[in-house]
A tleap script that builds the chain and sets N, CA, C and O, in Angstrom:
source leaprc.protein.ff14SB
mol = sequence {
  NMET ASP SER THR SER ALA ASP GLN GLY MET
  LEU THR VAL LEU VAL GLU ARG LEU GLU LYS
  GLN ARG LEU PRO ARG ALA LEU ALA LEU LYS
  GLU LYS VAL ASP ARG GLY GLU THR LEU SER
  ASP TYR ASP ILE SER PHE LEU GLU GLU VAL
  PHE THR ASP SER THR ASN ILE LYS PRO MET
  ILE GLU ARG HIE PRO GLU TYR GLN LEU LEU
  ALA GLY LYS VAL THR SER LEU TYR ARG GLU
  ILE THR GLU LYS ALA LEU ALA ASN GLN GLN
  GLN SER ASP GLN CALA
}
set mol.1.N position { 8.724 25.897 11.051 }
set mol.1.CA position { 7.912 24.632 11.135 }
set mol.1.C position { 8.669 23.484 11.459 }
set mol.1.O position { 9.491 22.992 10.687 }
set mol.2.N position { 8.334 22.918 12.917 }
set mol.2.CA position { 9.184 21.694 13.225 }
set mol.2.C position { 8.568 20.562 12.688 }
set mol.2.O position { 7.442 20.662 12.200 }
set mol.3.N position { 9.282 19.284 12.721 }
set mol.3.CA position { 8.871 18.096 11.963 }
set mol.3.C position { 7.537 17.445 12.377 }
set mol.3.O position { 7.076 16.491 11.751 }
set mol.4.N position { 6.959 17.965 13.401 }
set mol.4.CA position { 5.841 17.327 14.052 }
set mol.4.C position { 4.390 17.932 13.309 }
set mol.4.O position { 3.330 17.375 13.025 }
set mol.5.N position { 4.950 19.533 13.118 }
set mol.5.CA position { 3.941 20.349 12.484 }
set mol.5.C position { 3.473 19.807 10.922 }
set mol.5.O position { 2.365 19.632 10.414 }
set mol.6.N position { 5.138 19.599 10.325 }
set mol.6.CA position { 5.119 19.294 9.331 }
set mol.6.C position { 4.259 17.933 8.956 }
set mol.6.O position { 3.502 17.825 7.991 }
set mol.7.N position { 4.495 17.113 9.755 }
set mol.7.CA position { 4.112 15.550 9.838 }
set mol.7.C position { 2.677 15.849 9.870 }
set mol.7.O position { 2.011 15.201 9.062 }
set mol.8.N position { 1.947 16.808 10.731 }
set mol.8.CA position { 0.440 16.584 10.990 }
set mol.8.C position { -0.135 17.177 9.865 }
set mol.8.O position { -1.232 16.750 9.504 }
set mol.9.N position { 0.575 18.378 9.038 }
set mol.9.CA position { 0.072 18.656 7.695 }
set mol.9.C position { -0.042 17.868 6.677 }
set mol.9.O position { -0.976 18.016 5.888 }
set mol.10.N position { 0.918 16.868 6.519 }
set mol.10.CA position { 0.818 15.992 5.487 }
set mol.10.C position { 0.133 14.956 5.908 }
set mol.10.O position { -0.412 14.372 4.972 }
set mol.11.N position { -0.105 14.385 7.178 }
set mol.11.CA position { -1.023 13.450 7.440 }
set mol.11.C position { -2.595 14.066 7.004 }
set mol.11.O position { -3.542 13.380 6.621 }
set mol.12.N position { -2.579 14.987 7.113 }
set mol.12.CA position { -4.211 15.710 7.086 }
set mol.12.C position { -4.412 15.627 5.729 }
set mol.12.O position { -5.548 15.219 5.487 }
set mol.13.N position { -3.666 15.884 4.616 }
set mol.13.CA position { -3.571 15.803 3.228 }
set mol.13.C position { -3.619 14.295 3.031 }
set mol.13.O position { -4.288 13.829 2.109 }
set mol.14.N position { -2.983 13.570 3.804 }
set mol.14.CA position { -2.994 12.075 3.173 }
set mol.14.C position { -4.466 11.490 3.664 }
set mol.14.O position { -5.106 10.786 2.883 }
set mol.15.N position { -4.915 11.761 4.808 }
set mol.15.CA position { -6.096 11.375 5.290 }
set mol.15.C position { -7.404 11.803 4.395 }
set mol.15.O position { -8.367 11.077 4.148 }
set mol.16.N position { -7.221 13.055 4.003 }
set mol.16.CA position { -8.160 13.596 2.926 }
set mol.16.C position { -8.082 12.666 1.442 }
set mol.16.O position { -9.118 12.214 0.955 }
set mol.17.N position { -7.008 12.489 0.930 }
set mol.17.CA position { -6.750 11.906 -0.143 }
set mol.17.C position { -7.354 10.460 0.173 }
set mol.17.O position { -8.175 10.095 -0.668 }
set mol.18.N position { -7.159 9.735 1.016 }
set mol.18.CA position { -7.491 8.550 1.242 }
set mol.18.C position { -9.084 8.675 1.349 }
set mol.18.O position { -9.564 7.951 0.476 }
set mol.19.N position { -9.985 9.251 2.012 }
set mol.19.CA position { -11.217 9.546 2.114 }
set mol.19.C position { -11.912 9.578 0.861 }
set mol.19.O position { -12.844 8.880 0.463 }
set mol.20.N position { -11.098 10.802 0.143 }
set mol.20.CA position { -11.767 11.116 -1.349 }
set mol.20.C position { -11.642 10.475 -2.310 }
set mol.20.O position { -12.533 10.211 -3.117 }
set mol.21.N position { -10.164 10.037 -2.364 }
set mol.21.CA position { -9.950 9.461 -3.728 }
set mol.21.C position { -9.762 7.861 -3.371 }
set mol.21.O position { -10.605 7.006 -3.645 }
set mol.22.N position { -8.480 7.606 -2.698 }
set mol.22.CA position { -8.185 6.167 -2.517 }
set mol.22.C position { -8.763 4.999 -2.163 }
set mol.22.O position { -8.556 3.890 -2.657 }
set mol.23.N position { -9.682 5.370 -1.065 }
set mol.23.CA position { -10.588 4.347 -0.290 }
set mol.23.C position { -11.694 4.150 -1.371 }
set mol.23.O position { -11.936 2.981 -1.671 }
set mol.24.N position { -12.429 5.182 -2.023 }
set mol.24.CA position { -13.440 4.908 -2.701 }
set mol.24.C position { -12.890 3.948 -3.994 }
set mol.24.O position { -13.569 2.959 -4.268 }
set mol.25.N position { -11.737 4.211 -4.745 }
set mol.25.CA position { -11.322 3.666 -5.646 }
set mol.25.C position { -10.845 1.820 -5.299 }
set mol.25.O position { -10.914 0.828 -6.025 }
set mol.26.N position { -10.357 2.006 -3.832 }
set mol.26.CA position { -9.969 0.711 -3.779 }
set mol.26.C position { -11.219 -0.174 -3.523 }
set mol.26.O position { -11.260 -1.362 -3.841 }
set mol.27.N position { -12.300 0.539 -2.885 }
set mol.27.CA position { -13.494 -0.410 -2.396 }
set mol.27.C position { -14.097 -0.736 -3.984 }
set mol.27.O position { -14.616 -1.846 -4.100 }
set mol.28.N position { -14.077 -0.029 -4.982 }
set mol.28.CA position { -14.365 -0.495 -6.333 }
set mol.28.C position { -13.630 -1.614 -6.663 }
set mol.28.O position { -14.289 -2.603 -6.984 }
set mol.29.N position { -12.329 -1.710 -6.664 }
set mol.29.CA position { -11.382 -2.489 -6.915 }
set mol.29.C position { -11.696 -3.758 -6.366 }
set mol.29.O position { -11.565 -4.800 -7.009 }
set mol.30.N position { -12.160 -3.696 -5.045 }
set mol.30.CA position { -12.567 -4.908 -4.186 }
set mol.30.C position { -13.790 -5.471 -4.815 }
set mol.30.O position { -13.796 -6.663 -5.122 }
set mol.31.N position { -14.789 -4.746 -5.027 }
set mol.31.CA position { -15.861 -5.282 -5.947 }
set mol.31.C position { -15.532 -5.932 -7.108 }
set mol.31.O position { -15.878 -7.077 -7.397 }
set mol.32.N position { -14.815 -5.142 -7.817 }
set mol.32.CA position { -14.423 -5.773 -9.161 }
set mol.32.C position { -13.985 -7.460 -8.700 }
set mol.32.O position { -14.682 -8.444 -8.948 }
set mol.33.N position { -12.939 -7.468 -8.133 }
set mol.33.CA position { -12.057 -8.860 -7.995 }
set mol.33.C position { -13.003 -9.795 -7.164 }
set mol.33.O position { -12.829 -11.006 -7.298 }
set mol.34.N position { -13.930 -9.380 -6.368 }
set mol.34.CA position { -14.789 -10.191 -5.452 }
set mol.34.C position { -15.919 -10.704 -6.677 }
set mol.34.O position { -16.675 -11.655 -6.483 }
set mol.35.N position { -15.901 -9.990 -7.834 }
set mol.35.CA position { -16.955 -10.533 -8.943 }
set mol.35.C position { -16.109 -11.764 -9.831 }
set mol.35.O position { -16.710 -12.661 -10.421 }
set mol.36.N position { -14.997 -11.665 -9.817 }
set mol.36.CA position { -14.039 -12.880 -10.435 }
set mol.36.C position { -13.231 -12.008 -11.595 }
set mol.36.O position { -12.490 -12.507 -12.441 }
set mol.37.N position { -13.471 -10.898 -11.480 }
set mol.37.CA position { -12.806 -9.937 -12.633 }
set mol.37.C position { -11.330 -9.933 -12.425 }
set mol.37.O position { -10.829 -10.091 -11.312 }
set mol.38.N position { -10.644 -9.751 -13.516 }
set mol.38.CA position { -9.225 -9.162 -13.236 }
set mol.38.C position { -9.099 -7.704 -13.432 }
set mol.38.O position { -9.985 -6.974 -13.877 }
set mol.39.N position { -7.764 -7.302 -13.012 }
set mol.39.CA position { -7.384 -6.016 -12.840 }
set mol.39.C position { -7.029 -5.352 -14.384 }
set mol.39.O position { -6.266 -5.880 -15.193 }
set mol.40.N position { -7.550 -4.445 -14.529 }
set mol.40.CA position { -6.951 -3.484 -15.837 }
set mol.40.C position { -5.449 -2.982 -15.519 }
set mol.40.O position { -5.090 -2.706 -14.375 }
set mol.41.N position { -4.687 -2.901 -16.547 }
set mol.41.CA position { -3.670 -1.761 -16.669 }
set mol.41.C position { -3.512 -0.662 -15.851 }
set mol.41.O position { -2.528 -0.310 -15.200 }
set mol.42.N position { -4.878 -0.039 -15.996 }
set mol.42.CA position { -4.995 1.419 -15.316 }
set mol.42.C position { -5.138 0.802 -13.577 }
set mol.42.O position { -4.574 1.456 -12.700 }
set mol.43.N position { -5.692 -0.101 -13.310 }
set mol.43.CA position { -5.852 -0.607 -11.907 }
set mol.43.C position { -4.329 -1.202 -11.460 }
set mol.43.O position { -4.039 -1.368 -10.275 }
set mol.44.N position { -3.732 -1.391 -12.169 }
set mol.44.CA position { -2.533 -2.240 -11.282 }
set mol.44.C position { -1.379 -0.782 -11.353 }
set mol.44.O position { -0.437 -0.717 -10.563 }
set mol.45.N position { -1.596 0.138 -12.239 }
set mol.45.CA position { -0.890 1.202 -11.949 }
set mol.45.C position { -1.379 2.321 -10.851 }
set mol.45.O position { -0.617 3.246 -10.572 }
set mol.46.N position { -2.542 2.222 -10.297 }
set mol.46.CA position { -2.996 2.624 -9.379 }
set mol.46.C position { -2.643 1.669 -8.323 }
set mol.46.O position { -2.531 2.245 -7.242 }
set mol.47.N position { -2.453 0.545 -8.272 }
set mol.47.CA position { -2.263 -0.075 -7.011 }
set mol.47.C position { -0.375 0.312 -6.678 }
set mol.47.O position { 0.123 0.544 -5.576 }
set mol.48.N position { 0.237 0.276 -7.837 }
set mol.48.CA position { 1.764 0.504 -7.758 }
set mol.48.C position { 2.023 1.992 -7.305 }
set mol.48.O position { 2.996 2.268 -6.603 }
set mol.49.N position { 1.156 2.902 -7.713 }
set mol.49.CA position { 1.552 4.106 -7.085 }
set mol.49.C position { 1.019 3.980 -5.439 }
set mol.49.O position { 1.742 4.599 -4.659 }
set mol.50.N position { -0.124 3.276 -4.833 }
set mol.50.CA position { -0.321 3.189 -3.726 }
set mol.50.C position { 0.718 2.530 -2.971 }
set mol.50.O position { 0.934 2.972 -1.843 }
set mol.51.N position { 1.491 1.423 -3.444 }
set mol.51.CA position { 2.397 0.897 -2.730 }
set mol.51.C position { 3.598 2.036 -2.697 }
set mol.51.O position { 3.876 2.519 -1.600 }
set mol.52.N position { 4.208 2.410 -3.697 }
set mol.52.CA position { 5.258 3.429 -3.652 }
set mol.52.C position { 5.004 4.313 -2.471 }
set mol.52.O position { 5.785 4.480 -1.534 }
set mol.53.N position { 3.713 4.913 -2.636 }
set mol.53.CA position { 3.401 5.924 -1.441 }
set mol.53.C position { 3.477 5.398 -0.408 }
set mol.53.O position { 4.159 6.042 0.389 }
set mol.54.N position { 2.938 4.170 0.097 }
set mol.54.CA position { 3.130 3.628 1.188 }
set mol.54.C position { 4.379 3.497 1.757 }
set mol.54.O position { 4.628 3.809 2.922 }
set mol.55.N position { 5.179 3.039 0.961 }
set mol.55.CA position { 6.540 2.777 1.393 }
set mol.55.C position { 7.425 4.158 1.776 }
set mol.55.O position { 8.304 4.197 2.637 }
set mol.56.N position { 7.081 5.035 1.118 }
set mol.56.CA position { 7.463 6.856 1.425 }
set mol.56.C position { 7.031 7.239 2.675 }
set mol.56.O position { 7.764 7.975 3.336 }
set mol.57.N position { 5.970 6.872 3.122 }
set mol.57.CA position { 5.365 7.510 4.153 }
set mol.57.C position { 5.201 6.507 5.502 }
set mol.57.O position { 4.558 6.790 6.513 }
set mol.58.N position { 5.848 5.435 5.286 }
set mol.58.CA position { 5.870 4.566 6.409 }
set mol.58.C position { 6.657 4.966 7.649 }
set mol.58.O position { 6.187 4.707 8.757 }
set mol.59.N position { 7.877 5.609 7.518 }
set mol.59.CA position { 8.675 6.322 8.391 }
set mol.59.C position { 7.887 7.424 9.450 }
set mol.59.O position { 8.178 7.466 10.646 }
set mol.60.N position { 6.802 8.345 8.805 }
set mol.60.CA position { 5.979 8.869 9.088 }
set mol.60.C position { 4.958 8.455 9.960 }
set mol.60.O position { 4.678 9.100 10.971 }
set mol.61.N position { 4.283 7.241 9.575 }
set mol.61.CA position { 3.373 6.472 10.233 }
set mol.61.C position { 4.054 5.890 11.458 }
set mol.61.O position { 3.478 5.779 12.540 }
set mol.62.N position { 5.036 5.602 11.282 }
set mol.62.CA position { 5.633 4.982 12.606 }
set mol.62.C position { 5.931 6.229 13.692 }
set mol.62.O position { 5.753 6.000 14.889 }
set mol.63.N position { 6.335 7.400 13.305 }
set mol.63.CA position { 6.342 8.482 14.226 }
set mol.63.C position { 4.758 8.987 14.793 }
set mol.63.O position { 4.455 9.874 15.592 }
set mol.64.N position { 4.069 8.199 14.161 }
set mol.64.CA position { 2.517 8.694 14.679 }
set mol.64.C position { 1.551 7.523 14.922 }
set mol.64.O position { 0.620 7.243 14.167 }
set mol.65.N position { 1.892 6.815 16.142 }
set mol.65.CA position { 1.086 5.620 16.289 }
set mol.65.C position { -0.482 5.766 16.271 }
set mol.65.O position { -1.311 4.876 16.079 }
set mol.66.N position { -0.699 7.187 16.534 }
set mol.66.CA position { -2.427 7.367 16.112 }
set mol.66.C position { -3.034 7.045 14.814 }
set mol.66.O position { -4.229 6.883 14.565 }
set mol.67.N position { -1.927 6.970 13.953 }
set mol.67.CA position { -2.481 6.327 12.620 }
set mol.67.C position { -1.922 4.770 12.311 }
set mol.67.O position { -2.061 4.209 11.224 }
set mol.68.N position { -1.462 4.362 13.135 }
set mol.68.CA position { -1.081 2.589 12.616 }
set mol.68.C position { -2.125 1.771 12.256 }
set mol.68.O position { -2.215 1.025 11.281 }
set mol.69.N position { -3.050 2.027 13.309 }
set mol.69.CA position { -4.545 1.188 12.983 }
set mol.69.C position { -5.112 1.613 11.717 }
set mol.69.O position { -5.595 0.735 11.002 }
set mol.70.N position { -5.133 2.802 11.330 }
set mol.70.CA position { -5.654 3.147 10.013 }
set mol.70.C position { -4.910 2.453 9.088 }
set mol.70.O position { -5.417 1.619 8.339 }
set mol.71.N position { -3.622 2.769 9.089 }
set mol.71.CA position { -2.769 2.393 7.958 }
set mol.71.C position { -2.830 0.875 7.895 }
set mol.71.O position { -2.942 0.336 6.794 }
set mol.72.N position { -2.760 0.102 9.087 }
set mol.72.CA position { -3.059 -1.358 8.940 }
set mol.72.C position { -4.301 -1.825 7.991 }
set mol.72.O position { -4.293 -2.606 7.039 }
set mol.73.N position { -5.116 -1.259 8.432 }
set mol.73.CA position { -6.556 -1.587 7.852 }
set mol.73.C position { -6.475 -1.296 6.445 }
set mol.73.O position { -6.965 -2.101 5.653 }
set mol.74.N position { -5.848 -0.115 5.983 }
set mol.74.CA position { -5.933 0.168 4.500 }
set mol.74.C position { -4.834 -0.976 3.813 }
set mol.74.O position { -5.155 -1.526 2.759 }
set mol.75.N position { -3.656 -1.264 4.408 }
set mol.75.CA position { -2.956 -2.201 3.997 }
set mol.75.C position { -3.446 -3.516 3.538 }
set mol.75.O position { -3.210 -4.143 2.505 }
set mol.76.N position { -4.485 -3.885 4.974 }
set mol.76.CA position { -5.187 -5.016 4.702 }
set mol.76.C position { -6.138 -5.212 3.461 }
set mol.76.O position { -6.266 -6.217 2.762 }
set mol.77.N position { -6.713 -4.106 3.377 }
set mol.77.CA position { -7.743 -3.879 2.251 }
set mol.77.C position { -6.949 -3.849 0.875 }
set mol.77.O position { -7.552 -4.294 -0.102 }
set mol.78.N position { -6.009 -3.501 0.746 }
set mol.78.CA position { -5.021 -3.796 -0.550 }
set mol.78.C position { -4.665 -4.823 -0.733 }
set mol.78.O position { -4.656 -5.250 -1.888 }
set mol.79.N position { -4.222 -5.634 0.365 }
set mol.79.CA position { -3.326 -7.008 0.112 }
set mol.79.C position { -4.609 -8.061 -0.161 }
set mol.79.O position { -4.374 -9.118 -0.746 }
set mol.80.N position { -6.067 -7.716 0.312 }
set mol.80.CA position { -7.104 -8.578 0.030 }
set mol.80.C position { -7.218 -8.453 -1.432 }
set mol.80.O position { -7.271 -9.449 -2.154 }
set mol.81.N position { -7.265 -6.982 -1.981 }
set mol.81.CA position { -7.489 -6.931 -3.576 }
set mol.81.C position { -6.324 -7.629 -4.064 }
set mol.81.O position { -6.532 -8.698 -4.638 }
set mol.82.N position { -5.167 -7.231 -3.943 }
set mol.82.CA position { -4.191 -8.104 -4.664 }
set mol.82.C position { -3.973 -9.455 -4.537 }
set mol.82.O position { -3.270 -10.011 -5.381 }
set mol.83.N position { -4.445 -10.072 -3.643 }
set mol.83.CA position { -4.320 -11.450 -3.354 }
set mol.83.C position { -5.608 -12.133 -4.317 }
set mol.83.O position { -5.473 -13.159 -4.983 }
set mol.84.N position { -6.589 -11.502 -4.249 }
set mol.84.CA position { -7.833 -11.843 -5.108 }
set mol.84.C position { -7.509 -11.508 -6.437 }
set mol.84.O position { -7.864 -12.353 -7.258 }
set mol.85.N position { -6.985 -10.602 -6.842 }
set mol.85.CA position { -6.721 -10.230 -8.232 }
set mol.85.C position { -5.874 -11.231 -8.733 }
set mol.85.O position { -6.175 -11.557 -9.881 }
set mol.86.N position { -4.958 -11.799 -8.274 }
set mol.86.CA position { -3.673 -12.734 -8.431 }
set mol.86.C position { -4.756 -14.177 -8.569 }
set mol.86.O position { -4.586 -14.827 -9.600 }
set mol.87.N position { -5.418 -14.490 -7.970 }
set mol.87.CA position { -6.188 -15.644 -8.122 }
set mol.87.C position { -7.246 -15.574 -9.259 }
set mol.87.O position { -7.418 -16.549 -9.990 }
set mol.88.N position { -7.914 -14.489 -9.403 }
set mol.88.CA position { -8.542 -14.211 -10.611 }
set mol.88.C position { -7.644 -14.578 -11.915 }
set mol.88.O position { -7.870 -15.485 -12.715 }
set mol.89.N position { -6.763 -13.814 -11.928 }
set mol.89.CA position { -5.786 -13.780 -13.117 }
set mol.89.C position { -5.237 -15.392 -13.471 }
set mol.89.O position { -5.086 -15.863 -14.598 }
set mol.90.N position { -5.001 -16.042 -12.219 }
set mol.90.CA position { -4.409 -17.369 -12.423 }
set mol.90.C position { -5.512 -18.270 -13.141 }
set mol.90.O position { -5.303 -19.153 -13.973 }
set mol.91.N position { -6.956 -17.765 -12.537 }
set mol.91.CA position { -8.020 -18.792 -12.972 }
set mol.91.C position { -8.348 -18.358 -14.397 }
set mol.91.O position { -8.814 -19.208 -15.156 }
set mol.92.N position { -8.137 -17.046 -14.854 }
set mol.92.CA position { -8.334 -16.573 -16.219 }
set mol.92.C position { -7.433 -17.039 -17.144 }
set mol.92.O position { -7.773 -17.202 -18.316 }
set mol.93.N position { -6.275 -17.281 -16.734 }
set mol.93.CA position { -5.018 -17.924 -17.809 }
set mol.93.C position { -5.349 -19.359 -17.729 }
set mol.93.O position { -4.940 -19.972 -18.715 }
set mol.94.N position { -5.820 -19.914 -17.062 }
set mol.94.CA position { -5.811 -21.524 -17.103 }
set mol.94.C position { -7.270 -21.781 -18.051 }
set mol.94.O position { -7.332 -22.883 -18.595 }
set mol.95.N position { -8.238 -20.991 -18.236 }
set mol.95.CA position { -9.438 -20.748 -18.630 }
set mol.95.C position { -9.028 -21.104 -20.304 }
set mol.95.O position { -9.888 -21.020 -21.181 }
savepdb mol mol.pdb
quit
């Protein structure tokens, strides 16, 4: 199996995981922080796992520009979540 075939298999798995697991969880976290809530330790662990995985797959995404727009949108969503979560935490600490 060449690297392109291996990449396509891995990308298929990653997109499926995104659709079924990570995106629903990310959208739930977005709703949570939009309500002004802070993240739990479990939520933070999830985000840490996502960031680790994104670092690991970055070279593969760079080899497949057809996935770069999707990766950018997902990254933007996680950035929004973390920025809002930080603001909520800071506000909570001041109260």
